[in-house]
C-alpha positions in Angstrom: 61.6 -34.1 -4.2 58.5 -31.9 -3.4 57.9 -30.6 0.1 54.8 -31.9 1.8 53.0 -30.4 4.8 51.9 -33.5 6.5 50.6 -33.1 10.1 52.4 -35.5 12.5 50.1 -38.3 13.7 50.3 -37.3 17.4 49.0 -33.9 16.5 46.0 -35.4 14.7 45.0 -37.3 17.8 45.0 -34.3 20.2 44.4 -30.6 19.5 47.6 -28.7 19.6 47.8 -26.3 22.6 50.8 -24.3 21.6 52.7 -23.4 18.4 51.8 -22.3 14.9 49.1 -25.1 14.5 47.3 -24.0 17.7 47.5 -20.4 16.6 46.2 -21.2 13.2 43.2 -23.1 14.5 42.3 -20.5 17.1 42.5 -17.9 14.3 40.3 -20.0 12.1 37.7 -20.5 14.9 37.8 -16.9 15.7 37.2 -15.7 12.2 34.5 -18.5 11.6 32.5 -17.2 14.6 32.9 -13.7 13.4 31.7 -14.6 9.9 28.7 -16.6 11.4 27.5 -13.4 12.9 27.2 -11.6 9.4 24.1 -11.9 7.5 26.0 -14.2 4.9 27.1 -16.4 7.7 23.7 -16.7 9.3 22.2 -17.5 5.9 24.8 -20.2 5.1 24.2 -21.7 8.6 20.4 -21.7 7.9 21.0 -23.3 4.5 23.2 -26.0 5.9 20.8 -26.8 8.7 17.9 -26.9 6.2 19.8 -29.2 3.9 20.7 -31.7 6.7 17.1 -31.8 8.0 15.4 -32.1 4.6 13.4 -35.3 4.1 
């Protein structure tokens, strides 16, 4: 039987405040914000905003 990494339902309903899932999300958010400060990140954000507001 293959191993699956399913997130428990109670953790999908509320953001985890401790444990490895909380650390993983905090690391993701930290790295995302750092990337958005780069020229590539600013351009990607601009492109996404332009695509969502296009007529």
